[in-house]
C-alpha positions in Angstrom: -27.0 241.0 -11.2 -27.6 243.6 -8.5 -27.5 243.8 -4.7 -30.4 245.8 -3.4 -30.1 247.0 0.2 -33.0 248.8 1.8 -32.9 250.5 5.3 -36.5 250.6 6.6 -38.5 251.1 9.8 -38.6 247.9 11.8 -42.4 247.5 11.8 -42.4 247.5 8.0 -40.3 244.4 7.7 -43.2 241.9 7.2 -44.8 244.1 4.6 -41.5 244.3 2.6 -40.9 240.6 3.0 -44.3 239.8 1.6 -44.0 242.2 -1.3 -40.7 240.7 -2.3 -41.9 237.1 -2.1 -44.9 238.1 -4.3 -42.6 239.1 -7.1 -40.4 236.1 -6.8 -37.4 237.1 -4.8 -36.0 233.9 -3.5 -34.1 235.0 -0.4 -33.3 238.0 1.7 -30.9 238.9 4.5 -32.2 241.0 7.4 -29.9 242.9 9.8 -30.9 245.1 12.8 -29.0 248.3 12.4 -29.1 251.8 14.0 -28.7 255.1 12.2 -30.1 258.5 11.4 -30.7 260.6 8.3 -32.4 263.9 8.1 -34.4 263.4 11.2 -31.2 263.4 13.3 -32.7 261.3 16.1 -35.2 262.6 18.7 -35.4 263.4 22.5 -37.1 261.1 25.0 -38.0 261.3 28.7 -36.8 258.5 30.9 -37.6 258.7 34.7 -37.9 262.4 34.5 -34.7 263.0 32.6 -34.6 264.1 29.0 -32.0 262.5 26.7 -31.3 262.5 23.0 -31.5 259.3 21.0 -29.1 259.9 18.1 -29.2 256.5 16.5 -32.7 255.2 15.7 -33.4 251.4 15.3 -33.7 250.4 11.7 -33.8 247.2 9.6 -31.5 246.6 6.7 -33.0 244.2 4.1 -30.6 242.9 1.4 -31.5 240.8 -1.7 -29.4 239.7 -4.7 -31.6 239.9 -7.8 -31.2 239.7 -11.5 -31.4 242.9 -13.5 -34.7 241.9 -15.2 -36.6 242.2 -12.0 -34.6 245.1 -10.4 -37.3 247.8 -11.1 -40.0 245.5 -9.7 -37.9 245.0 -6.5 -37.3 248.7 -6.0 -41.0 249.5 -6.6 -42.2 246.7 -4.2 -39.8 247.8 -1.4 -40.7 251.5 -1.8 -44.5 250.9 -1.8 -44.3 248.4 1.2 -42.0 250.5 3.3 -43.7 253.9 2.7 -45.5 255.6 5.6 -45.2 259.1 4.2 -43.3 260.3 7.3 -39.7 261.2 7.8 -37.4 258.3 8.5 -39.0 255.8 6.0 -35.5 254.9 4.8 -33.5 254.5 1.6 -32.9 251.9 -1.1 -29.3 251.3 -2.4 -28.5 249.3 -5.5 -25.0 247.9 -6.0 -23.4 246.0 -8.9 -22.8 242.4 -8.2 -19.9 240.9 -10.1 -20.3 237.2 -9.1 -22.5 234.9 -7.1 -21.7 231.3 -6.2 -24.0 228.9 -4.3 -21.7 227.0 -2.0 -23.6 223.8 -1.8 -23.9 223.1 -5.5 -21.2 225.2 -7.0 -23.7 227.1 -9.3 -22.4 230.4 -10.5 -24.1 233.6 -11.7 -27.8 233.9 -12.2 -28.3 230.2 -11.5 -26.9 230.7 -8.0 -29.6 233.3 -7.1 
């Protein structure tokens, strides 16, 4: 089992959610986050004053998946989140030792 975490642009969330549901991902967790990568923020004008926005708003999408659909999940996220511009985000894959569904007590793949 793997935990896939993708940091994407906020307006791409619906596209990513639809792409994941099409390949059978049961559930996702979405968190509003802020950060920057290579783009290092940008400058904006507000009431005539220029200021630097260091941390840009992003969305973190997490999904616990079985290893047999891992490649499909990564491909679906990368296609759905891609705009071709800087700041599209990143996908991280972590090993997941154990999963337990609290309500039923199911463990492992059955809990996903």
